[in-house]
C-alpha positions in Angstrom: 114.7 119.8 129.5 118.3 120.3 128.3 119.0 116.6 128.8 115.9 115.7 126.8 116.9 118.0 123.9 120.4 116.4 123.9 118.9 113.0 123.8 116.7 113.9 120.8 119.6 115.4 118.9 121.8 112.4 119.6 119.0 110.1 118.4 118.5 112.2 115.3 122.2 112.2 114.4 122.5 108.4 115.1 119.6 107.5 112.7 120.8 110.0 110.1 124.3 108.6 110.2 123.0 105.0 110.0 120.6 105.6 107.1 123.2 107.7 105.2 125.8 105.0 105.6 123.4 102.3 104.4 122.2 104.4 101.5 125.7 105.3 100.2 127.0 101.8 100.7 124.0 100.3 98.9 124.3 102.6 95.9 128.1 102.3 95.6 127.9 98.5 96.1 125.4 98.0 93.3 127.2 100.4 91.0 130.4 98.4 91.6 128.6 95.2 90.6 127.1 96.8 87.5 130.4 98.2 86.4 132.4 95.1 87.1 130.0 92.7 85.3 129.8 95.1 82.3 133.5 95.6 82.0 134.7 92.0 82.6 134.6 89.5 79.7 134.7 86.6 82.2 131.4 87.7 83.7 129.4 87.5 80.5 127.1 84.6 81.5 123.3 85.1 81.6 123.4 84.8 85.4 125.8 87.7 85.8 123.8 89.7 83.2 120.6 89.2 85.2 122.5 90.0 88.4 123.7 93.3 87.0 120.1 94.2 86.1 119.0 93.3 89.6 121.7 95.7 91.0 120.5 98.4 88.6 116.9 98.0 89.9 118.3 98.2 93.5 120.1 101.4 92.6 116.8 102.8 91.4 114.9 101.6 94.4 117.5 103.2 96.7 116.9 106.5 95.2 113.1 106.8 94.8 112.5 107.8 98.4 115.6 107.5 100.6 117.3 110.8 99.6 114.1 112.7 100.5 114.0 110.9 103.8 117.6 112.0 104.6 116.8 115.6 103.6 113.6 115.5 105.8 115.8 114.8 108.9 116.7 118.6 108.7 113.2 119.8 107.9 110.6 120.4 110.6 107.5 120.3 108.4 108.0 117.3 106.0 105.8 117.8 102.9 105.4 116.3 99.5 103.3 117.5 96.6 100.5 115.4 95.2 102.5 114.9 92.0 105.5 113.8 93.9 103.4 111.4 95.9 102.0 109.8 92.8 105.5 109.7 91.3 106.8 107.7 94.3 103.9 105.2 94.0 104.6 104.8 90.3 108.4 104.3 90.8 108.0 102.0 93.8 105.6 99.6 92.0 107.6 99.8 88.8 110.8 98.8 90.5 109.1 96.1 92.7 107.2 94.6 89.8 110.3 94.5 87.7 112.4 92.9 90.4 109.7 90.3 91.0 109.8 89.2 87.4 113.6 89.4 87.3 113.9 87.1 90.3 111.6 84.6 88.5 113.8 84.9 85.5 116.9 84.2 87.6 115.2 81.1 89.1 114.6 79.9 85.6 118.2 80.5 84.7 119.4 78.4 87.6 116.9 75.7 86.8 118.3 75.4 83.3 121.9 75.6 84.4 121.5 72.9 87.0 118.8 70.6 85.7 119.7 70.8 82.0 123.4 71.9 82.0 124.1 70.5 78.5 121.4 72.7 77.0 122.2 75.8 79.0 124.2 77.7 76.5 121.7 77.0 73.8 118.6 78.0 75.8 120.0 80.9 78.0 121.7 83.0 75.4 122.2 86.8 75.5 119.2 87.5 73.3 116.8 85.6 75.5 118.3 87.3 78.6 117.7 90.7 77.1 114.1 89.7 76.2 113.6 88.5 79.9 114.9 91.9 81.2 112.6 93.8 78.8 109.6 91.7 79.9 110.5 92.3 83.5 110.5 96.1 83.1 107.4 96.0 80.9 105.5 94.0 83.6 106.7 96.3 86.3 105.6 99.5 84.5 102.2 98.0 83.5 101.7 96.9 87.0 102.4 100.4 88.3 100.2 102.1 85.7 97.3 99.8 86.6 97.5 101.1 90.2 97.9 104.8 89.2 95.0 104.6 86.7 92.4 104.6 89.6 94.5 106.5 92.2 95.1 109.9 90.6 91.4 110.7 90.4 90.5 109.7 94.0 88.8 112.4 96.0 91.0 113.6 98.9 89.1 115.7 101.3 90.2 114.6 104.8 93.5 114.3 106.5 96.6 114.8 104.4 99.3 113.0 106.4 100.9 109.8 105.2 102.1 107.7 108.1 105.4 106.7 106.5 108.5 108.3 105.0 107.2 107.6 101.4 103.9 107.3 99.6 102.4 103.9 99.0 99.0 103.0 97.7 97.4 101.6 100.9 98.6 104.6 102.8 97.3 107.1 100.3 94.0 105.4 99.9 93.4 105.8 103.7 93.2 109.6 103.0 90.3 109.4 100.6 86.7 110.3 101.5 84.9 107.4 99.8 84.4 103.7 100.1 87.6 102.0 98.9 86.5 98.4 99.3 86.7 97.6 95.6 90.1 99.3 95.3 91.3 97.3 98.3 90.3 94.1 96.6 92.0 95.2 93.4 95.2 96.1 95.3 95.0 92.7 97.1 94.7 90.9 93.7 97.1 93.0 91.8 99.9 93.1 94.4 99.3 90.7 97.2 98.2 87.6 95.4 100.7 88.1 92.5 103.5 88.5 95.1 102.4 85.4 96.9 102.0 83.4 93.7 105.4 84.3 92.4 106.9 83.5 95.8 105.3 80.1 96.0 106.4 79.4 92.4 110.0 80.3 93.2 110.0 78.2 96.3 108.7 75.2 94.3 111.3 75.7 91.5 114.2 76.0 94.0 113.0 72.9 95.8 113.1 71.0 92.5 116.6 72.4 91.9 117.8 71.4 95.3 116.5 67.8 94.8 118.3 67.7 91.5 121.5 69.0 93.2 121.5 66.1 95.7 122.2 63.6 92.9 125.2 65.4 91.6 128.9 65.1 92.6 130.0 66.7 95.8 132.1 69.4 94.2 129.4 70.5 91.8 126.8 70.2 94.4 128.6 72.6 96.8 129.1 75.2 94.1 125.4 74.9 93.0 124.2 75.1 96.6 126.4 78.2 97.2 124.7 80.0 94.3 121.2 78.7 95.2 121.6 79.9 98.8 122.2 83.4 97.6 119.1 83.3 95.3 116.8 81.8 97.9 118.0 84.3 100.6 117.3 87.3 98.3 113.9 85.8 97.4 112.8 85.5 101.0 114.1 89.0 102.0 112.4 90.5 99.0 109.0 88.8 99.1 108.6 88.6 102.8 107.8 92.3 103.4 106.1 92.6 100.1 103.6 89.8 100.9 103.1 91.2 104.4 102.2 94.7 103.0 99.8 93.6 100.3 98.1 90.5 101.6 97.0 92.6 104.6 97.4 96.0 102.9 94.8 97.9 105.0 95.5 96.7 108.5 98.1 99.0 109.9 100.5 97.4 112.4 103.3 98.9 114.4 105.8 96.7 112.5 104.8 98.3 109.2 107.2 101.3 109.5 110.1 99.0 110.4 109.4 96.8 107.3 109.0 99.9 105.1 112.5 101.1 106.1 114.0 97.6 105.8 112.3 97.0 102.4 113.3 100.3 100.7 116.6 101.2 102.5 118.2 97.9 103.6 117.2 95.3 101.0 119.1 97.0 98.1 122.2 96.8 100.3 121.7 93.1 101.3 121.5 91.9 97.7 125.2 92.8 96.7 126.4 91.5 100.1 124.6 88.2 99.8 125.6 87.6 96.2 129.1 88.7 96.8 129.6 86.3 99.7 127.8 83.3 98.3 128.5 83.4 94.6 131.3 80.9 93.9 131.5 80.7 90.1 134.5 83.0 89.7 138.0 83.4 91.2 137.8 85.8 93.0 134.3 84.3 93.7 132.2 87.4 93.4 131.9 90.9 91.7 132.7 93.1 94.7 136.0 91.3 95.8 136.8 91.0 92.1 137.0 94.7 91.4 139.1 95.4 94.5 141.4 92.5 93.6 142.0 94.1 90.2 142.6 97.5 91.7 145.2 96.0 94.0 146.9 94.3 91.0 147.0 97.5 89.1 148.5 99.4 92.1 151.2 96.7 92.4 152.1 97.0 88.8 152.7 100.8 89.2 
């Protein structure tokens, strides 16, 4: 018995330490990217402006459920109020919807930069970038509100346990005491098919860009491929779990919990790592090394 208790405590501490490290690193990494891009005049291109907004969304996504999950490690009875559960659904779908549209915008930015480089500065100016960001947030919020509009008044009269560490629409709808077939179809249409459609559109656009890159000089092609690799990797990591959740939203599988943790905890950390490693437009090549490089220079001057 004592050995079993020690094993449980060791496992508890291991997961708490891992999730805490990932959470802190994710938040700090994205904050560094936002701060660096906003304070460096050399990083004022639309691509970096959109990247900073992507990092801001990742900061928000890291904080909508992960802190409560970490606190719940020390709580025997893990509870959340109905209002808190609805707030998590609203925030989750707002951030996911906004990031979906922002990734589409970033693909458009790369398409113009690579396929029409002479017109890039004319088309992708700061004003248009701000409009794209505003549209991304508006679509995300409207998408979330459309879900909540028919969720808040659902009758809940059965079990009250959500089989996850945060509230999401398919999980909450399982707790209702009514036929949810029409809402399942609405969820499939609103989230699943939209995610799949955006993903296919992004893959097609990046395929066109890659074909265009093949006809460029080797030096320009390598730089473009470096940036495209980062974008495509983020798209796959973002849309993969999202499509899995909402194309088959009401078929619970054992892998769902793993994907939930990966999607909400790990993905915001992967974005700054991927873009930092692969982005080769600047010297130093990426936001994270850039700020540490500058700190080192200032320390040397002192």
